[in-house]
ROKOLKOL-950131 format. One record per residue (C-alpha): x, y, z; residue in three letters; residue number from 1. Coordinates in steps of 0.5 Angstrom, whole numbers. Example, Ala and Ser with C-alpha at 12.3 -4.5 7.8 and 13.67 -1.06 7.14 Angstrom:
# ROKOLKOL-950131
25 | -9 | 16 | ALA | 1
27 | -2 | 14 | SER | 2
This chain:
# ROKOLKOL-950131
-47 | 13 | 1 | UNK | 1
-42 | 16 | -3 | UNK | 2
-42 | 14 | -11 | UNK | 3
-36 | 11 | -14 | UNK | 4
-34 | 18 | -17 | UNK | 5
-34 | 21 | -10 | UNK | 6
-30 | 16 | -8 | UNK | 7
-25 | 17 | -13 | UNK | 8
-25 | 24 | -12 | UNK | 9
-24 | 23 | -4 | UNK | 10
-18 | 18 | -6 | UNK | 11
-15 | 24 | -10 | UNK | 12
-16 | 29 | -5 | UNK | 13
-13 | 24 | 1 | UNK | 14
-7 | 23 | -4 | UNK | 15
-5 | 30 | -3 | UNK | 16
-7 | 31 | 4 | UNK | 17
-2 | 25 | 6 | UNK | 18
3 | 27 | 1 | UNK | 19
3 | 34 | 5 | UNK | 20
3 | 31 | 12 | UNK | 21
9 | 26 | 10 | UNK | 22
13 | 32 | 7 | UNK | 23
12 | 36 | 14 | UNK | 24
14 | 30 | 18 | UNK | 25
20 | 29 | 13 | UNK | 26
22 | 37 | 13 | UNK | 27
21 | 37 | 21 | UNK | 28
26 | 31 | 22 | UNK | 29
31 | 34 | 17 | UNK | 30
31 | 41 | 20 | UNK | 31
32 | 37 | 27 | UNK | 32
37 | 33 | 25 | UNK | 33
41 | 38 | 22 | UNK | 34
40 | 43 | 28 | UNK | 35
41 | 38 | 34 | UNK | 36
47 | 34 | 31 | UNK | 37
51 | 38 | 26 | UNK | 38
52 | 45 | 29 | UNK | 39
46 | 49 | 27 | UNK | 40
46 | 46 | 20 | UNK | 41
38 | 45 | 20 | UNK | 42
37 | 49 | 14 | UNK | 43
42 | 45 | 10 | UNK | 44
39 | 38 | 12 | UNK | 45
32 | 41 | 11 | UNK | 46
34 | 42 | 4 | UNK | 47
37 | 35 | 3 | UNK | 48
31 | 32 | 6 | UNK | 49
26 | 35 | 1 | UNK | 50
30 | 33 | -5 | UNK | 51
31 | 26 | -2 | UNK | 52
24 | 25 | -1 | UNK | 53
22 | 28 | -8 | UNK | 54
27 | 24 | -12 | UNK | 55
25 | 18 | -8 | UNK | 56
18 | 19 | -9 | UNK | 57
18 | 21 | -17 | UNK | 58
23 | 15 | -18 | UNK | 59
18 | 10 | -14 | UNK | 60
12 | 14 | -18 | UNK | 61
15 | 11 | -25 | UNK | 62
18 | 5 | -23 | UNK | 63
15 | 2 | -17 | UNK | 64
10 | -3 | -21 | UNK | 65
16 | -6 | -25 | UNK | 66
20 | -7 | -18 | UNK | 67
14 | -10 | -14 | UNK | 68
13 | -15 | -20 | UNK | 69
20 | -17 | -20 | UNK | 70
20 | -18 | -13 | UNK | 71
14 | -22 | -13 | UNK | 72
17 | -26 | -19 | UNK | 73
11 | -25 | -23 | UNK | 74
11 | -26 | -31 | UNK | 75
7 | -23 | -36 | UNK | 76
2 | -28 | -40 | UNK | 77
-1 | -26 | -46 | UNK | 78
-8 | -28 | -49 | UNK | 79
-5 | -34 | -52 | UNK | 80
-2 | -37 | -46 | UNK | 81
-8 | -35 | -41 | UNK | 82
-14 | -34 | -46 | UNK | 83
-20 | -35 | -40 | UNK | 84
-16 | -31 | -35 | UNK | 85
-15 | -25 | -41 | UNK | 86
-23 | -26 | -42 | UNK | 87
-25 | -25 | -35 | UNK | 88
-20 | -19 | -35 | UNK | 89
-23 | -16 | -41 | UNK | 90
-30 | -17 | -39 | UNK | 91
-29 | -13 | -32 | UNK | 92
-26 | -8 | -36 | UNK | 93
-32 | -7 | -41 | UNK | 94
-36 | -7 | -34 | UNK | 95
-32 | -2 | -31 | UNK | 96
-30 | 3 | -36 | UNK | 97
-23 | 2 | -35 | UNK | 98
-17 | 1 | -40 | UNK | 99
-15 | -7 | -40 | UNK | 100
-9 | -8 | -35 | UNK | 101
-3 | -12 | -37 | UNK | 102
-4 | -19 | -34 | UNK | 103
2 | -23 | -29 | UNK | 104
2 | -29 | -26 | UNK | 105
6 | -32 | -20 | UNK | 106
7 | -39 | -20 | UNK | 107
5 | -41 | -13 | UNK | 108
0 | -45 | -10 | UNK | 109
-2 | -40 | -5 | UNK | 110
-9 | -36 | -7 | UNK | 111
-8 | -29 | -8 | UNK | 112
-8 | -23 | -13 | UNK | 113
-6 | -16 | -13 | UNK | 114
-6 | -10 | -17 | UNK | 115
-1 | -4 | -19 | UNK | 116
1 | 2 | -23 | UNK | 117
0 | 9 | -22 | UNK | 118
-6 | 10 | -26 | UNK | 119
-11 | 6 | -30 | UNK | 120
-7 | 7 | -37 | UNK | 121
-1 | 4 | -33 | UNK | 122
-3 | -2 | -29 | UNK | 123
-2 | -9 | -28 | UNK | 124
-6 | -15 | -25 | UNK | 125
-2 | -21 | -22 | UNK | 126
-5 | -27 | -20 | UNK | 127
-2 | -33 | -17 | UNK | 128
-3 | -40 | -20 | UNK | 129
-7 | -42 | -14 | UNK | 130
-12 | -37 | -14 | UNK | 131
-14 | -39 | -22 | UNK | 132
-14 | -46 | -21 | UNK | 133
-18 | -46 | -14 | UNK | 134
-24 | -41 | -16 | UNK | 135
-30 | -42 | -20 | UNK | 136
-31 | -37 | -26 | UNK | 137
-36 | -32 | -22 | UNK | 138
-31 | -32 | -16 | UNK | 139
-25 | -31 | -20 | UNK | 140
-29 | -25 | -23 | UNK | 141
-30 | -22 | -16 | UNK | 142
-23 | -22 | -15 | UNK | 143
-22 | -19 | -22 | UNK | 144
-27 | -14 | -21 | UNK | 145
-24 | -12 | -14 | UNK | 146
-17 | -11 | -17 | UNK | 147
-20 | -7 | -22 | UNK | 148
-23 | -3 | -17 | UNK | 149
-16 | -1 | -14 | UNK | 150
-14 | 1 | -21 | UNK | 151
-20 | 5 | -22 | UNK | 152
-21 | 8 | -15 | UNK | 153
-13 | 10 | -16 | UNK | 154
-11 | 6 | -10 | UNK | 155
-5 | 3 | -13 | UNK | 156
-3 | 10 | -14 | UNK | 157
-4 | 12 | -7 | UNK | 158
-1 | 6 | -4 | UNK | 159
5 | 7 | -8 | UNK | 160
6 | 14 | -6 | UNK | 161
5 | 12 | 2 | UNK | 162
9 | 6 | 2 | UNK | 163
15 | 11 | -1 | UNK | 164
14 | 16 | 4 | UNK | 165
14 | 11 | 10 | UNK | 166
20 | 8 | 7 | UNK | 167
23 | 15 | 7 | UNK | 168
21 | 17 | 14 | UNK | 169
24 | 11 | 17 | UNK | 170
30 | 11 | 13 | UNK | 171
31 | 19 | 16 | UNK | 172
29 | 16 | 23 | UNK | 173
34 | 11 | 23 | UNK | 174
40 | 16 | 21 | UNK | 175
38 | 20 | 26 | UNK | 176
37 | 15 | 31 | UNK | 177
44 | 13 | 30 | UNK | 178
46 | 20 | 30 | UNK | 179
43 | 21 | 37 | UNK | 180
47 | 15 | 40 | UNK | 181
54 | 17 | 37 | UNK | 182
54 | 24 | 37 | UNK | 183
48 | 26 | 43 | UNK | 184
54 | 27 | 48 | UNK | 185
57 | 32 | 43 | UNK | 186
52 | 38 | 43 | UNK | 187
54 | 44 | 41 | UNK | 188
52 | 51 | 43 | UNK | 189
47 | 52 | 38 | UNK | 190
43 | 47 | 41 | UNK | 191
41 | 52 | 47 | UNK | 192
37 | 55 | 42 | UNK | 193
32 | 50 | 41 | UNK | 194
27 | 50 | 46 | UNK | 195
26 | 45 | 51 | UNK | 196
19 | 43 | 48 | UNK | 197
21 | 43 | 41 | UNK | 198
27 | 39 | 42 | UNK | 199
22 | 34 | 46 | UNK | 200
17 | 34 | 40 | UNK | 201
23 | 32 | 35 | UNK | 202
26 | 27 | 40 | UNK | 203
19 | 23 | 40 | UNK | 204
18 | 24 | 33 | UNK | 205
25 | 21 | 32 | UNK | 206
23 | 15 | 36 | UNK | 207
16 | 14 | 34 | UNK | 208
15 | 17 | 26 | UNK | 209
17 | 10 | 23 | UNK | 210
11 | 7 | 27 | UNK | 211
6 | 12 | 26 | UNK | 212
8 | 12 | 19 | UNK | 213
7 | 5 | 18 | UNK | 214
0 | 5 | 22 | UNK | 215
-2 | 11 | 17 | UNK | 216
-1 | 7 | 11 | UNK | 217
-4 | 0 | 14 | UNK | 218
-10 | 4 | 16 | UNK | 219
-11 | 7 | 9 | UNK | 220
-10 | 1 | 6 | UNK | 221
-16 | -3 | 11 | UNK | 222
-20 | 3 | 9 | UNK | 223
-19 | 2 | 1 | UNK | 224
-20 | -6 | 2 | UNK | 225
-27 | -4 | 4 | UNK | 226
-28 | 1 | -2 | UNK | 227
-26 | -4 | -7 | UNK | 228
-30 | -10 | -5 | UNK | 229
-36 | -5 | -5 | UNK | 230
-34 | -3 | -12 | UNK | 231
-33 | -10 | -14 | UNK | 232
-40 | -12 | -12 | UNK | 233
-42 | -6 | -16 | UNK | 234
-38 | -8 | -23 | UNK | 235
-40 | -15 | -23 | UNK | 236
-48 | -14 | -20 | UNK | 237
-46 | -20 | -16 | UNK | 238
-43 | -19 | -9 | UNK | 239
-44 | -27 | -7 | UNK | 240
-38 | -28 | -12 | UNK | 241
-33 | -24 | -9 | UNK | 242
-36 | -26 | -2 | UNK | 243
-35 | -34 | -4 | UNK | 244
-28 | -32 | -6 | UNK | 245
-26 | -29 | 0 | UNK | 246
-29 | -35 | 4 | UNK | 247
-24 | -40 | 0 | UNK | 248
-18 | -35 | 1 | UNK | 249
-19 | -35 | 8 | UNK | 250
-19 | -42 | 9 | UNK | 251
-12 | -42 | 5 | UNK | 252
-6 | -43 | 10 | UNK | 253
-1 | -43 | 5 | UNK | 254
4 | -37 | 6 | UNK | 255
6 | -34 | -1 | UNK | 256
13 | -34 | -1 | UNK | 257
14 | -28 | -6 | UNK | 258
11 | -24 | -1 | UNK | 259
14 | -20 | 4 | UNK | 260
12 | -14 | 9 | UNK | 261
14 | -9 | 4 | UNK | 262
9 | -12 | -1 | UNK | 263
4 | -15 | 3 | UNK | 264
-1 | -9 | 4 | UNK | 265
-2 | -10 | -4 | UNK | 266
-6 | -17 | -4 | UNK | 267
-13 | -18 | -4 | UNK | 268
-12 | -22 | 3 | UNK | 269
-6 | -22 | 7 | UNK | 270
-1 | -26 | 4 | UNK | 271
4 | -27 | 11 | UNK | 272
-1 | -31 | 15 | UNK | 273
2 | -31 | 22 | UNK | 274
-4 | -33 | 26 | UNK | 275
-3 | -28 | 32 | UNK | 276
-9 | -24 | 33 | UNK | 277
-10 | -19 | 39 | UNK | 278
-12 | -12 | 40 | UNK | 279
-5 | -10 | 39 | UNK | 280
-3 | -15 | 33 | UNK | 281
-9 | -13 | 29 | UNK | 282
-6 | -5 | 29 | UNK | 283
-1 | -8 | 24 | UNK | 284
-6 | -12 | 20 | UNK | 285
-5 | -10 | 13 | UNK | 286
-12 | -12 | 11 | UNK | 287
-19 | -11 | 15 | UNK | 288
-22 | -18 | 18 | UNK | 289
-24 | -22 | 12 | UNK | 290
-30 | -24 | 16 | UNK | 291
-32 | -17 | 16 | UNK | 292
-31 | -16 | 9 | UNK | 293
-35 | -22 | 7 | UNK | 294
-41 | -20 | 12 | UNK | 295
-41 | -13 | 9 | UNK | 296
-42 | -17 | 2 | UNK | 297
-47 | -22 | 4 | UNK | 298
-51 | -16 | 6 | UNK | 299
-51 | -12 | 0 | UNK | 300
C-alpha cells in the first residue's frame, strides 16, 4: 500500500496529467470552432483558447480560495472567538506537520466542512456551526484531520485547477454549440478540408466535452475522499472518530444553503442531498458512498 509521501507525489503527477489532458481538449476545440465556423481561422481560435484557459487557470490558482469562501458566506474566526476549534486545528497541524490554515465558519445548522487553498502555506479550513455543535471532540478531530489531509495531499490545488478547466471547456463548448446552430448552415469552402472523421470527432467532442469533463472531475474527487479518510486515520491514530462523524453527518438531512453545484465537491460530504440514487445518478455524485467510507474506516 502506498505511503502518504507516495500519494502526494502521485497527486502532483495527476495534476500535470489532468492539465495536459484538458489543454489538449481546449486546444482541439479552439482549432475546431475556428476552422469550421469561422472560415479556416483555426489557428487564431486555437491561440485564443490557450490564452483564455491559461489566464483563467492562473486567476483561479491565486484567487479561487477567497472566491469560494465568499460564495459560501464564510467568515474568518480568531482564536479568541473560537479557542476550542483553533486548538483542535493546531493539534492536527502538529500531528500532520502542516502549517496552520486560516479557520472559517459558516453560520448554518447543516453539518459539513471543507478545505481550500493552493498549497499548505496558503490554505483555509471552513466549518459549519452545525458540525461544530453536533460532533464530539474525537469526531471533530477526525473531520479536521480529513480536511488537513486534503491540504497536505494537495487535493485542494488539484480540484481548484480541475474545476477551472472544466468550466473553461464547458464555456467553449457552449460558444461552439451556439455557433453550430446559428452558423452551421453557412459552411465555407474551407470546411471541405476537414476530413469526415475529424469533423465527426470534433462534433462529438463539442457535444460531450462538458459531460466528460464533469465526470473526470467527480471521479478524481471521489478517489481523493478515500485517500483523505485514510490519511486522517493515520494522523489521529483513531479511525473510529472520523467514522462516527460520518455516521452523524449521513443522518443529517439538511441542505447547506451556502453550497452549490460548483462548490459541492469540496465538502466532506455532499451538501446538496437530493435523495436520488440510481446507477445513472451515482455517476454524478460528488462523493463516494458514505457507507463505503465508513466501512473502510472501521476495517482499519
